[in-house]
mmJSON file of the N, C-alpha and C atoms, coordinates in Angstrom:
{"data_MODEL":{"atom_site":{
"group_PDB":["ATOM","ATOM","ATOM","ATOM","ATOM","ATOM","ATOM","ATOM","ATOM","ATOM","ATOM","ATOM","ATOM","ATOM","ATOM","ATOM","ATOM","ATOM","ATOM","ATOM","ATOM","ATOM","ATOM","ATOM","ATOM","ATOM","ATOM","ATOM","ATOM","ATOM","ATOM","ATOM","ATOM","ATOM","ATOM","ATOM","ATOM","ATOM","ATOM","ATOM","ATOM","ATOM","ATOM","ATOM","ATOM","ATOM","ATOM","ATOM","ATOM","ATOM","ATOM","ATOM","ATOM","ATOM","ATOM","ATOM","ATOM","ATOM","ATOM","ATOM","ATOM","ATOM","ATOM","ATOM","ATOM","ATOM","ATOM","ATOM","ATOM","ATOM","ATOM","ATOM","ATOM","ATOM","ATOM","ATOM","ATOM","ATOM","ATOM","ATOM","ATOM","ATOM","ATOM","ATOM","ATOM","ATOM","ATOM","ATOM","ATOM","ATOM","ATOM","ATOM","ATOM","ATOM","ATOM","ATOM","ATOM","ATOM","ATOM","ATOM","ATOM","ATOM","ATOM","ATOM","ATOM","ATOM","ATOM","ATOM","ATOM","ATOM","ATOM","ATOM","ATOM","ATOM","ATOM","ATOM","ATOM","ATOM","ATOM","ATOM","ATOM","ATOM","ATOM","ATOM","ATOM","ATOM","ATOM","ATOM","ATOM","ATOM","ATOM","ATOM","ATOM","ATOM","ATOM","ATOM","ATOM","ATOM","ATOM","ATOM","ATOM","ATOM","ATOM","ATOM","ATOM","ATOM","ATOM","ATOM","ATOM","ATOM","ATOM","ATOM","ATOM","ATOM","ATOM","ATOM","ATOM","ATOM","ATOM","ATOM","ATOM","ATOM","ATOM","ATOM","ATOM","ATOM","ATOM","ATOM","ATOM","ATOM","ATOM","ATOM","ATOM","ATOM","ATOM","ATOM","ATOM","ATOM","ATOM","ATOM","ATOM","ATOM","ATOM","ATOM","ATOM","ATOM","ATOM","ATOM","ATOM","ATOM","ATOM","ATOM","ATOM","ATOM","ATOM","ATOM","ATOM","ATOM","ATOM","ATOM","ATOM","ATOM","ATOM","ATOM","ATOM","ATOM","ATOM","ATOM","ATOM","ATOM","ATOM","ATOM","ATOM","ATOM","ATOM","ATOM","ATOM","ATOM","ATOM","ATOM","ATOM","ATOM","ATOM","ATOM","ATOM","ATOM","ATOM","ATOM"],
"id":[1,2,3,4,5,6,7,8,9,10,11,12,13,14,15,16,17,18,19,20,21,22,23,24,25,26,27,28,29,30,31,32,33,34,35,36,37,38,39,40,41,42,43,44,45,46,47,48,49,50,51,52,53,54,55,56,57,58,59,60,61,62,63,64,65,66,67,68,69,70,71,72,73,74,75,76,77,78,79,80,81,82,83,84,85,86,87,88,89,90,91,92,93,94,95,96,97,98,99,100,101,102,103,104,105,106,107,108,109,110,111,112,113,114,115,116,117,118,119,120,121,122,123,124,125,126,127,128,129,130,131,132,133,134,135,136,137,138,139,140,141,142,143,144,145,146,147,148,149,150,151,152,153,154,155,156,157,158,159,160,161,162,163,164,165,166,167,168,169,170,171,172,173,174,175,176,177,178,179,180,181,182,183,184,185,186,187,188,189,190,191,192,193,194,195,196,197,198,199,200,201,202,203,204,205,206,207,208,209,210,211,212,213,214,215,216,217,218,219,220,221,222,223,224,225,226,227,228],
"type_symbol":["N","C","C","N","C","C","N","C","C","N","C","C","N","C","C","N","C","C","N","C","C","N","C","C","N","C","C","N","C","C","N","C","C","N","C","C","N","C","C","N","C","C","N","C","C","N","C","C","N","C","C","N","C","C","N","C","C","N","C","C","N","C","C","N","C","C","N","C","C","N","C","C","N","C","C","N","C","C","N","C","C","N","C","C","N","C","C","N","C","C","N","C","C","N","C","C","N","C","C","N","C","C","N","C","C","N","C","C","N","C","C","N","C","C","N","C","C","N","C","C","N","C","C","N","C","C","N","C","C","N","C","C","N","C","C","N","C","C","N","C","C","N","C","C","N","C","C","N","C","C","N","C","C","N","C","C","N","C","C","N","C","C","N","C","C","N","C","C","N","C","C","N","C","C","N","C","C","N","C","C","N","C","C","N","C","C","N","C","C","N","C","C","N","C","C","N","C","C","N","C","C","N","C","C","N","C","C","N","C","C","N","C","C","N","C","C","N","C","C","N","C","C","N","C","C","N","C","C"],
"label_atom_id":["N","CA","C","N","CA","C","N","CA","C","N","CA","C","N","CA","C","N","CA","C","N","CA","C","N","CA","C","N","CA","C","N","CA","C","N","CA","C","N","CA","C","N","CA","C","N","CA","C","N","CA","C","N","CA","C","N","CA","C","N","CA","C","N","CA","C","N","CA","C","N","CA","C","N","CA","C","N","CA","C","N","CA","C","N","CA","C","N","CA","C","N","CA","C","N","CA","C","N","CA","C","N","CA","C","N","CA","C","N","CA","C","N","CA","C","N","CA","C","N","CA","C","N","CA","C","N","CA","C","N","CA","C","N","CA","C","N","CA","C","N","CA","C","N","CA","C","N","CA","C","N","CA","C","N","CA","C","N","CA","C","N","CA","C","N","CA","C","N","CA","C","N","CA","C","N","CA","C","N","CA","C","N","CA","C","N","CA","C","N","CA","C","N","CA","C","N","CA","C","N","CA","C","N","CA","C","N","CA","C","N","CA","C","N","CA","C","N","CA","C","N","CA","C","N","CA","C","N","CA","C","N","CA","C","N","CA","C","N","CA","C","N","CA","C","N","CA","C","N","CA","C","N","CA","C","N","CA","C","N","CA","C","N","CA","C"],
"label_alt_id":[null,null,null,null,null,null,null,null,null,null,null,null,null,null,null,null,null,null,null,null,null,null,null,null,null,null,null,null,null,null,null,null,null,null,null,null,null,null,null,null,null,null,null,null,null,null,null,null,null,null,null,null,null,null,null,null,null,null,null,null,null,null,null,null,null,null,null,null,null,null,null,null,null,null,null,null,null,null,null,null,null,null,null,null,null,null,null,null,null,null,null,null,null,null,null,null,null,null,null,null,null,null,null,null,null,null,null,null,null,null,null,null,null,null,null,null,null,null,null,null,null,null,null,null,null,null,null,null,null,null,null,null,null,null,null,null,null,null,null,null,null,null,null,null,null,null,null,null,null,null,null,null,null,null,null,null,null,null,null,null,null,null,null,null,null,null,null,null,null,null,null,null,null,null,null,null,null,null,null,null,null,null,null,null,null,null,null,null,null,null,null,null,null,null,null,null,null,null,null,null,null,null,null,null,null,null,null,null,null,null,null,null,null,null,null,null,null,null,null,null,null,null,null,null,null,null,null,null],
"label_comp_id":["UNK","UNK","UNK","UNK","UNK","UNK","UNK","UNK","UNK","UNK","UNK","UNK","UNK","UNK","UNK","UNK","UNK","UNK","UNK","UNK","UNK","UNK","UNK","UNK","UNK","UNK","UNK","UNK","UNK","UNK","UNK","UNK","UNK","UNK","UNK","UNK","UNK","UNK","UNK","UNK","UNK","UNK","UNK","UNK","UNK","UNK","UNK","UNK","UNK","UNK","UNK","UNK","UNK","UNK","UNK","UNK","UNK","UNK","UNK","UNK","UNK","UNK","UNK","UNK","UNK","UNK","UNK","UNK","UNK","UNK","UNK","UNK","UNK","UNK","UNK","UNK","UNK","UNK","UNK","UNK","UNK","UNK","UNK","UNK","UNK","UNK","UNK","UNK","UNK","UNK","UNK","UNK","UNK","UNK","UNK","UNK","UNK","UNK","UNK","UNK","UNK","UNK","UNK","UNK","UNK","UNK","UNK","UNK","UNK","UNK","UNK","UNK","UNK","UNK","UNK","UNK","UNK","UNK","UNK","UNK","UNK","UNK","UNK","UNK","UNK","UNK","UNK","UNK","UNK","UNK","UNK","UNK","UNK","UNK","UNK","UNK","UNK","UNK","UNK","UNK","UNK","UNK","UNK","UNK","UNK","UNK","UNK","UNK","UNK","UNK","UNK","UNK","UNK","UNK","UNK","UNK","UNK","UNK","UNK","UNK","UNK","UNK","UNK","UNK","UNK","UNK","UNK","UNK","UNK","UNK","UNK","UNK","UNK","UNK","UNK","UNK","UNK","UNK","UNK","UNK","UNK","UNK","UNK","UNK","UNK","UNK","UNK","UNK","UNK","UNK","UNK","UNK","UNK","UNK","UNK","UNK","UNK","UNK","UNK","UNK","UNK","UNK","UNK","UNK","UNK","UNK","UNK","UNK","UNK","UNK","UNK","UNK","UNK","UNK","UNK","UNK","UNK","UNK","UNK","UNK","UNK","UNK","UNK","UNK","UNK","UNK","UNK","UNK"],
"label_asym_id":["A","A","A","A","A","A","A","A","A","A","A","A","A","A","A","A","A","A","A","A","A","A","A","A","A","A","A","A","A","A","A","A","A","A","A","A","A","A","A","A","A","A","A","A","A","A","A","A","A","A","A","A","A","A","A","A","A","A","A","A","A","A","A","A","A","A","A","A","A","A","A","A","A","A","A","A","A","A","A","A","A","A","A","A","A","A","A","A","A","A","A","A","A","A","A","A","A","A","A","A","A","A","A","A","A","A","A","A","A","A","A","A","A","A","A","A","A","A","A","A","A","A","A","A","A","A","A","A","A","A","A","A","A","A","A","A","A","A","A","A","A","A","A","A","A","A","A","A","A","A","A","A","A","A","A","A","A","A","A","A","A","A","A","A","A","A","A","A","A","A","A","A","A","A","A","A","A","A","A","A","A","A","A","A","A","A","A","A","A","A","A","A","A","A","A","A","A","A","A","A","A","A","A","A","A","A","A","A","A","A","A","A","A","A","A","A","A","A","A","A","A","A","A","A","A","A","A","A"],
"label_entity_id":["1","1","1","1","1","1","1","1","1","1","1","1","1","1","1","1","1","1","1","1","1","1","1","1","1","1","1","1","1","1","1","1","1","1","1","1","1","1","1","1","1","1","1","1","1","1","1","1","1","1","1","1","1","1","1","1","1","1","1","1","1","1","1","1","1","1","1","1","1","1","1","1","1","1","1","1","1","1","1","1","1","1","1","1","1","1","1","1","1","1","1","1","1","1","1","1","1","1","1","1","1","1","1","1","1","1","1","1","1","1","1","1","1","1","1","1","1","1","1","1","1","1","1","1","1","1","1","1","1","1","1","1","1","1","1","1","1","1","1","1","1","1","1","1","1","1","1","1","1","1","1","1","1","1","1","1","1","1","1","1","1","1","1","1","1","1","1","1","1","1","1","1","1","1","1","1","1","1","1","1","1","1","1","1","1","1","1","1","1","1","1","1","1","1","1","1","1","1","1","1","1","1","1","1","1","1","1","1","1","1","1","1","1","1","1","1","1","1","1","1","1","1","1","1","1","1","1","1"],
"label_seq_id":[1,1,1,2,2,2,3,3,3,4,4,4,5,5,5,6,6,6,7,7,7,8,8,8,9,9,9,10,10,10,11,11,11,12,12,12,13,13,13,14,14,14,15,15,15,16,16,16,17,17,17,18,18,18,19,19,19,20,20,20,21,21,21,22,22,22,23,23,23,24,24,24,25,25,25,26,26,26,27,27,27,28,28,28,29,29,29,30,30,30,31,31,31,32,32,32,33,33,33,34,34,34,35,35,35,36,36,36,37,37,37,38,38,38,39,39,39,40,40,40,41,41,41,42,42,42,43,43,43,44,44,44,45,45,45,46,46,46,47,47,47,48,48,48,49,49,49,50,50,50,51,51,51,52,52,52,53,53,53,54,54,54,55,55,55,56,56,56,57,57,57,58,58,58,59,59,59,60,60,60,61,61,61,62,62,62,63,63,63,64,64,64,65,65,65,66,66,66,67,67,67,68,68,68,69,69,69,70,70,70,71,71,71,72,72,72,73,73,73,74,74,74,75,75,75,76,76,76],
"pdbx_PDB_ins_code":[null,null,null,null,null,null,null,null,null,null,null,null,null,null,null,null,null,null,null,null,null,null,null,null,null,null,null,null,null,null,null,null,null,null,null,null,null,null,null,null,null,null,null,null,null,null,null,null,null,null,null,null,null,null,null,null,null,null,null,null,null,null,null,null,null,null,null,null,null,null,null,null,null,null,null,null,null,null,null,null,null,null,null,null,null,null,null,null,null,null,null,null,null,null,null,null,null,null,null,null,null,null,null,null,null,null,null,null,null,null,null,null,null,null,null,null,null,null,null,null,null,null,null,null,null,null,null,null,null,null,null,null,null,null,null,null,null,null,null,null,null,null,null,null,null,null,null,null,null,null,null,null,null,null,null,null,null,null,null,null,null,null,null,null,null,null,null,null,null,null,null,null,null,null,null,null,null,null,null,null,null,null,null,null,null,null,null,null,null,null,null,null,null,null,null,null,null,null,null,null,null,null,null,null,null,null,null,null,null,null,null,null,null,null,null,null,null,null,null,null,null,null,null,null,null,null,null,null],
"Cartn_x":[0.84,0.0,0.894,0.532,1.311,1.084,2.15,2.039,1.29,0.627,-0.115,0.263,0.116,0.295,-0.94,-0.825,-1.979,-3.043,-4.272,-5.359,-5.003,-4.428,-4.059,-3.007,-2.012,-0.983,-1.585,-2.467,-3.124,-3.952,-4.677,-5.458,-4.54,-3.399,-2.435,-1.904,-1.576,-1.078,-2.138,-3.382,-4.467,-4.716,-4.706,-4.933,-3.841,-2.582,-1.466,-1.544,-1.895,-2.016,-3.147,-4.273,-5.408,-5.029,-4.351,-3.932,-2.946,-2.02,-1.067,-1.796,-2.766,-3.533,-4.273,-4.825,-5.515,-4.556,-3.364,-2.374,-1.925,-1.664,-1.251,-2.347,-3.592,-4.706,-4.782,-4.606,-4.609,-3.48,-2.31,-1.171,-1.508,-2.103,-2.509,-3.504,-4.474,-5.461,-4.818,-3.881,-3.179,-2.362,-1.688,-0.9,-1.794,-2.941,-3.885,-4.349,-4.692,-5.114,-3.979,-2.767,-1.597,-1.465,-1.59,-1.493,-2.61,-3.811,-4.928,-4.63,-4.067,-3.731,-2.6,-1.628,-0.535,-1.09,-1.975,-2.581,-3.403,-4.164,-4.965,-4.067,-2.951,-2.044,-1.465,-1.194,-0.697,-1.739,-2.985,-4.075,-4.216,-4.203,-4.357,-3.161,-1.964,-0.775,-0.898,-1.407,-1.6,-2.625,-3.7,-4.7,-4.068,-3.279,-2.635,-1.648,-0.862,0.101,-0.618,-1.722,-2.496,-3.051,-3.59,-4.131,-3.039,-1.865,-0.748,-0.377,-0.338,-0.021,-1.072,-2.338,-3.421,-3.31,-3.03,-2.896,-1.655,-0.597,0.621,0.376,-0.385,-0.722,-1.578,-2.464,-3.371,-2.685,-1.879,-1.321,0.187,0.847,2.3,2.976,4.267,5.046,4.741,3.81,3.387,3.322,3.184,2.958,1.538,0.774,-0.608,-0.697,-1.175,-1.386,-2.621,-2.432,-3.563,-4.582,-4.225,-5.187,-6.09,-5.51,-6.276,-6.597,-5.837,-6.009,-5.23,-4.52,-3.749,-2.63,-2.464,-1.427,-0.29,0.923,2.117,3.077,3.785,4.819,5.953,6.456,7.56,8.836,9.588,10.849,11.878,12.637,13.703,13.399],
"Cartn_y":[-1.174,0.0,1.248,2.197,3.423,4.348,5.068,6.056,7.269,7.969,9.178,10.296,11.518,12.667,12.764,13.545,13.7,14.548,14.476,15.28,16.762,17.181,18.583,18.991,18.134,18.421,18.486,17.567,17.549,18.813,19.225,20.461,21.661,21.695,22.787,22.821,21.655,21.564,22.054,21.589,21.991,23.501,24.025,25.456,26.28,25.892,26.609,26.528,25.37,25.179,26.046,26.089,26.904,28.381,28.834,30.234,30.554,29.647,29.843,29.945,29.078,29.119,30.446,30.956,32.253,33.365,33.338,34.376,34.298,33.095,32.915,33.418,33.136,33.606,35.132,35.732,37.196,37.817,37.208,37.703,37.636,36.554,36.42,37.496,37.76,38.803,40.183,40.432,41.715,41.872,40.821,40.873,41.106,40.477,40.676,42.131,42.665,44.068,44.996,44.651,45.448,45.488,44.34,44.286,45.096,45.019,45.809,47.305,47.727,49.132,49.572,48.715,49.026,49.216,48.314,48.431,49.706,50.028,51.255,52.481,52.47,53.615,53.786,52.693,52.772,53.403,52.978,53.53,55.028,55.414,56.829,57.645,57.072,57.771,57.977,56.964,57.102,58.194,58.259,59.316,60.689,60.827,62.094,62.476,61.52,61.793,62.256,61.61,61.982,63.398,63.692,65.025,66.09,65.789,66.725,67.03,66.001,66.195,67.058,66.788,67.575,69.039,69.286,70.653,71.321,70.557,71.113,71.524,70.704,71.053,72.315,72.478,73.628,74.894,74.784,75.966,76.126,75.131,75.183,74.755,75.095,74.732,75.712,75.331,76.179,75.357,76.072,75.431,75.769,74.76,74.963,74.694,75.688,75.527,74.636,73.443,72.509,72.914,73.894,74.38,75.468,76.322,77.469,77.392,76.578,76.526,77.602,78.424,79.523,78.971,79.588,79.173,80.167,79.651,80.494,79.996,80.915,80.523,79.842,78.798,78.067,78.887,79.013,79.757,78.987,79.698,79.049,79.156],
"Cartn_z":[0.0,0.0,0.0,-0.851,-0.997,0.191,0.521,1.583,1.075,1.966,1.618,2.575,2.069,2.951,3.83,4.873,5.754,5.053,5.576,5.016,5.067,6.183,6.352,5.32,5.095,4.099,2.699,2.396,1.088,0.884,1.913,1.834,1.597,2.279,2.108,0.684,0.148,-1.229,-2.217,-2.034,-2.93,-2.85,-1.626,-1.437,-2.106,-1.91,-2.521,-4.04,-4.562,-6.005,-6.572,-5.872,-6.308,-6.335,-5.292,-5.229,-6.35,-6.621,-7.704,-9.039,-9.273,-10.529,-10.667,-9.564,-9.595,-9.995,-9.385,-9.668,-11.13,-11.613,-13.002,-13.953,-13.648,-14.46,-14.446,-13.275,-13.166,-13.983,-13.921,-14.703,-16.192,-16.618,-18.016,-18.414,-17.558,-17.841,-17.904,-17.008,-17.004,-18.286,-18.689,-19.926,-21.14,-21.166,-22.262,-22.293,-21.144,-21.054,-21.472,-21.07,-21.457,-22.972,-23.625,-25.087,-25.744,-25.185,-25.718,-25.614,-24.481,-24.295,-25.218,-25.42,-26.341,-27.75,-28.17,-29.493,-29.613,-28.571,-28.593,-28.669,-27.949,-27.995,-29.396,-30.095,-31.477,-32.389,-32.236,-33.042,-32.785,-31.517,-31.175,-31.665,-31.615,-32.113,-33.624,-34.338,-35.782,-36.098,-35.307,-35.5,-35.292,-34.23,-33.928,-35.025,-35.49,-36.557,-37.828,-38.173,-39.358,-39.21,-38.043,-37.792,-37.863,-37.314,-37.379,-38.827,-39.672,-41.08,-41.768,-41.467,-42.057,-41.647,-40.372,-39.897,-40.468,-40.642,-41.223,-42.673,-43.423,-44.801,-44.842,-43.885,-43.865,-43.366,-42.288,-41.634,-41.812,-42.336,-42.467,-41.175,-41.087,-39.905,-38.78,-37.942,-36.834,-35.555,-34.466,-33.174,-32.76,-32.403,-31.983,-30.492,-29.756,-28.324,-28.138,-27.587,-27.484,-26.424,-25.596,-24.607,-25.164,-26.038,-26.532,-28.017,-28.757,-30.21,-30.933,-30.198,-30.798,-31.663,-32.82,-33.767,-33.698,-33.549,-33.519,-34.572,-35.213,-36.173,-35.432,-36.034,-35.422,-35.555,-34.479,-34.522,-35.328,-36.107,-36.86,-38.272],
"occupancy":[1.0,1.0,1.0,1.0,1.0,1.0,1.0,1.0,1.0,1.0,1.0,1.0,1.0,1.0,1.0,1.0,1.0,1.0,1.0,1.0,1.0,1.0,1.0,1.0,1.0,1.0,1.0,1.0,1.0,1.0,1.0,1.0,1.0,1.0,1.0,1.0,1.0,1.0,1.0,1.0,1.0,1.0,1.0,1.0,1.0,1.0,1.0,1.0,1.0,1.0,1.0,1.0,1.0,1.0,1.0,1.0,1.0,1.0,1.0,1.0,1.0,1.0,1.0,1.0,1.0,1.0,1.0,1.0,1.0,1.0,1.0,1.0,1.0,1.0,1.0,1.0,1.0,1.0,1.0,1.0,1.0,1.0,1.0,1.0,1.0,1.0,1.0,1.0,1.0,1.0,1.0,1.0,1.0,1.0,1.0,1.0,1.0,1.0,1.0,1.0,1.0,1.0,1.0,1.0,1.0,1.0,1.0,1.0,1.0,1.0,1.0,1.0,1.0,1.0,1.0,1.0,1.0,1.0,1.0,1.0,1.0,1.0,1.0,1.0,1.0,1.0,1.0,1.0,1.0,1.0,1.0,1.0,1.0,1.0,1.0,1.0,1.0,1.0,1.0,1.0,1.0,1.0,1.0,1.0,1.0,1.0,1.0,1.0,1.0,1.0,1.0,1.0,1.0,1.0,1.0,1.0,1.0,1.0,1.0,1.0,1.0,1.0,1.0,1.0,1.0,1.0,1.0,1.0,1.0,1.0,1.0,1.0,1.0,1.0,1.0,1.0,1.0,1.0,1.0,1.0,1.0,1.0,1.0,1.0,1.0,1.0,1.0,1.0,1.0,1.0,1.0,1.0,1.0,1.0,1.0,1.0,1.0,1.0,1.0,1.0,1.0,1.0,1.0,1.0,1.0,1.0,1.0,1.0,1.0,1.0,1.0,1.0,1.0,1.0,1.0,1.0,1.0,1.0,1.0,1.0,1.0,1.0,1.0,1.0,1.0,1.0,1.0,1.0],
"B_iso_or_equiv":[0.0,0.0,0.0,0.0,0.0,0.0,0.0,0.0,0.0,0.0,0.0,0.0,0.0,0.0,0.0,0.0,0.0,0.0,0.0,0.0,0.0,0.0,0.0,0.0,0.0,0.0,0.0,0.0,0.0,0.0,0.0,0.0,0.0,0.0,0.0,0.0,0.0,0.0,0.0,0.0,0.0,0.0,0.0,0.0,0.0,0.0,0.0,0.0,0.0,0.0,0.0,0.0,0.0,0.0,0.0,0.0,0.0,0.0,0.0,0.0,0.0,0.0,0.0,0.0,0.0,0.0,0.0,0.0,0.0,0.0,0.0,0.0,0.0,0.0,0.0,0.0,0.0,0.0,0.0,0.0,0.0,0.0,0.0,0.0,0.0,0.0,0.0,0.0,0.0,0.0,0.0,0.0,0.0,0.0,0.0,0.0,0.0,0.0,0.0,0.0,0.0,0.0,0.0,0.0,0.0,0.0,0.0,0.0,0.0,0.0,0.0,0.0,0.0,0.0,0.0,0.0,0.0,0.0,0.0,0.0,0.0,0.0,0.0,0.0,0.0,0.0,0.0,0.0,0.0,0.0,0.0,0.0,0.0,0.0,0.0,0.0,0.0,0.0,0.0,0.0,0.0,0.0,0.0,0.0,0.0,0.0,0.0,0.0,0.0,0.0,0.0,0.0,0.0,0.0,0.0,0.0,0.0,0.0,0.0,0.0,0.0,0.0,0.0,0.0,0.0,0.0,0.0,0.0,0.0,0.0,0.0,0.0,0.0,0.0,0.0,0.0,0.0,0.0,0.0,0.0,0.0,0.0,0.0,0.0,0.0,0.0,0.0,0.0,0.0,0.0,0.0,0.0,0.0,0.0,0.0,0.0,0.0,0.0,0.0,0.0,0.0,0.0,0.0,0.0,0.0,0.0,0.0,0.0,0.0,0.0,0.0,0.0,0.0,0.0,0.0,0.0,0.0,0.0,0.0,0.0,0.0,0.0,0.0,0.0,0.0,0.0,0.0,0.0],
"pdbx_formal_charge":[null,null,null,null,null,null,null,null,null,null,null,null,null,null,null,null,null,null,null,null,null,null,null,null,null,null,null,null,null,null,null,null,null,null,null,null,null,null,null,null,null,null,null,null,null,null,null,null,null,null,null,null,null,null,null,null,null,null,null,null,null,null,null,null,null,null,null,null,null,null,null,null,null,null,null,null,null,null,null,null,null,null,null,null,null,null,null,null,null,null,null,null,null,null,null,null,null,null,null,null,null,null,null,null,null,null,null,null,null,null,null,null,null,null,null,null,null,null,null,null,null,null,null,null,null,null,null,null,null,null,null,null,null,null,null,null,null,null,null,null,null,null,null,null,null,null,null,null,null,null,null,null,null,null,null,null,null,null,null,null,null,null,null,null,null,null,null,null,null,null,null,null,null,null,null,null,null,null,null,null,null,null,null,null,null,null,null,null,null,null,null,null,null,null,null,null,null,null,null,null,null,null,null,null,null,null,null,null,null,null,null,null,null,null,null,null,null,null,null,null,null,null,null,null,null,null,null,null],
"auth_seq_id":[1,1,1,2,2,2,3,3,3,4,4,4,5,5,5,6,6,6,7,7,7,8,8,8,9,9,9,10,10,10,11,11,11,12,12,12,13,13,13,14,14,14,15,15,15,16,16,16,17,17,17,18,18,18,19,19,19,20,20,20,21,21,21,22,22,22,23,23,23,24,24,24,25,25,25,26,26,26,27,27,27,28,28,28,29,29,29,30,30,30,31,31,31,32,32,32,33,33,33,34,34,34,35,35,35,36,36,36,37,37,37,38,38,38,39,39,39,40,40,40,41,41,41,42,42,42,43,43,43,44,44,44,45,45,45,46,46,46,47,47,47,48,48,48,49,49,49,50,50,50,51,51,51,52,52,52,53,53,53,54,54,54,55,55,55,56,56,56,57,57,57,58,58,58,59,59,59,60,60,60,61,61,61,62,62,62,63,63,63,64,64,64,65,65,65,66,66,66,67,67,67,68,68,68,69,69,69,70,70,70,71,71,71,72,72,72,73,73,73,74,74,74,75,75,75,76,76,76],
"auth_comp_id":["UNK","UNK","UNK","UNK","UNK","UNK","UNK","UNK","UNK","UNK","UNK","UNK","UNK","UNK","UNK","UNK","UNK","UNK","UNK","UNK","UNK","UNK","UNK","UNK","UNK","UNK","UNK","UNK","UNK","UNK","UNK","UNK","UNK","UNK","UNK","UNK","UNK","UNK","UNK","UNK","UNK","UNK","UNK","UNK","UNK","UNK","UNK","UNK","UNK","UNK","UNK","UNK","UNK","UNK","UNK","UNK","UNK","UNK","UNK","UNK","UNK","UNK","UNK","UNK","UNK","UNK","UNK","UNK","UNK","UNK","UNK","UNK","UNK","UNK","UNK","UNK","UNK","UNK","UNK","UNK","UNK","UNK","UNK","UNK","UNK","UNK","UNK","UNK","UNK","UNK","UNK","UNK","UNK","UNK","UNK","UNK","UNK","UNK","UNK","UNK","UNK","UNK","UNK","UNK","UNK","UNK","UNK","UNK","UNK","UNK","UNK","UNK","UNK","UNK","UNK","UNK","UNK","UNK","UNK","UNK","UNK","UNK","UNK","UNK","UNK","UNK","UNK","UNK","UNK","UNK","UNK","UNK","UNK","UNK","UNK","UNK","UNK","UNK","UNK","UNK","UNK","UNK","UNK","UNK","UNK","UNK","UNK","UNK","UNK","UNK","UNK","UNK","UNK","UNK","UNK","UNK","UNK","UNK","UNK","UNK","UNK","UNK","UNK","UNK","UNK","UNK","UNK","UNK","UNK","UNK","UNK","UNK","UNK","UNK","UNK","UNK","UNK","UNK","UNK","UNK","UNK","UNK","UNK","UNK","UNK","UNK","UNK","UNK","UNK","UNK","UNK","UNK","UNK","UNK","UNK","UNK","UNK","UNK","UNK","UNK","UNK","UNK","UNK","UNK","UNK","UNK","UNK","UNK","UNK","UNK","UNK","UNK","UNK","UNK","UNK","UNK","UNK","UNK","UNK","UNK","UNK","UNK","UNK","UNK","UNK","UNK","UNK","UNK"],
"auth_asym_id":["A","A","A","A","A","A","A","A","A","A","A","A","A","A","A","A","A","A","A","A","A","A","A","A","A","A","A","A","A","A","A","A","A","A","A","A","A","A","A","A","A","A","A","A","A","A","A","A","A","A","A","A","A","A","A","A","A","A","A","A","A","A","A","A","A","A","A","A","A","A","A","A","A","A","A","A","A","A","A","A","A","A","A","A","A","A","A","A","A","A","A","A","A","A","A","A","A","A","A","A","A","A","A","A","A","A","A","A","A","A","A","A","A","A","A","A","A","A","A","A","A","A","A","A","A","A","A","A","A","A","A","A","A","A","A","A","A","A","A","A","A","A","A","A","A","A","A","A","A","A","A","A","A","A","A","A","A","A","A","A","A","A","A","A","A","A","A","A","A","A","A","A","A","A","A","A","A","A","A","A","A","A","A","A","A","A","A","A","A","A","A","A","A","A","A","A","A","A","A","A","A","A","A","A","A","A","A","A","A","A","A","A","A","A","A","A","A","A","A","A","A","A","A","A","A","A","A","A"],
"auth_atom_id":["N","CA","C","N","CA","C","N","CA","C","N","CA","C","N","CA","C","N","CA","C","N","CA","C","N","CA","C","N","CA","C","N","CA","C","N","CA","C","N","CA","C","N","CA","C","N","CA","C","N","CA","C","N","CA","C","N","CA","C","N","CA","C","N","CA","C","N","CA","C","N","CA","C","N","CA","C","N","CA","C","N","CA","C","N","CA","C","N","CA","C","N","CA","C","N","CA","C","N","CA","C","N","CA","C","N","CA","C","N","CA","C","N","CA","C","N","CA","C","N","CA","C","N","CA","C","N","CA","C","N","CA","C","N","CA","C","N","CA","C","N","CA","C","N","CA","C","N","CA","C","N","CA","C","N","CA","C","N","CA","C","N","CA","C","N","CA","C","N","CA","C","N","CA","C","N","CA","C","N","CA","C","N","CA","C","N","CA","C","N","CA","C","N","CA","C","N","CA","C","N","CA","C","N","CA","C","N","CA","C","N","CA","C","N","CA","C","N","CA","C","N","CA","C","N","CA","C","N","CA","C","N","CA","C","N","CA","C","N","CA","C","N","CA","C","N","CA","C","N","CA","C","N","CA","C","N","CA","C","N","CA","C","N","CA","C"],
"pdbx_PDB_model_num":[1,1,1,1,1,1,1,1,1,1,1,1,1,1,1,1,1,1,1,1,1,1,1,1,1,1,1,1,1,1,1,1,1,1,1,1,1,1,1,1,1,1,1,1,1,1,1,1,1,1,1,1,1,1,1,1,1,1,1,1,1,1,1,1,1,1,1,1,1,1,1,1,1,1,1,1,1,1,1,1,1,1,1,1,1,1,1,1,1,1,1,1,1,1,1,1,1,1,1,1,1,1,1,1,1,1,1,1,1,1,1,1,1,1,1,1,1,1,1,1,1,1,1,1,1,1,1,1,1,1,1,1,1,1,1,1,1,1,1,1,1,1,1,1,1,1,1,1,1,1,1,1,1,1,1,1,1,1,1,1,1,1,1,1,1,1,1,1,1,1,1,1,1,1,1,1,1,1,1,1,1,1,1,1,1,1,1,1,1,1,1,1,1,1,1,1,1,1,1,1,1,1,1,1,1,1,1,1,1,1,1,1,1,1,1,1,1,1,1,1,1,1,1,1,1,1,1,1]
}}}
């Protein structure tokens, strides 16, 4: 007959394993969310770059105050 761990030891092992699985799952979810945010930031950066080009074509090389909308000629 094979030896067995005690009930208490088995419960401890199961509990630790369950907690580890929860943590691993949370890490996976966080990584997935991180990738989603990275992708969203790329999309938003592309939108901003496109808008900058459109404004540059319309107004030339200027600086636009994003708080007021004021257009200033770029120094140089």
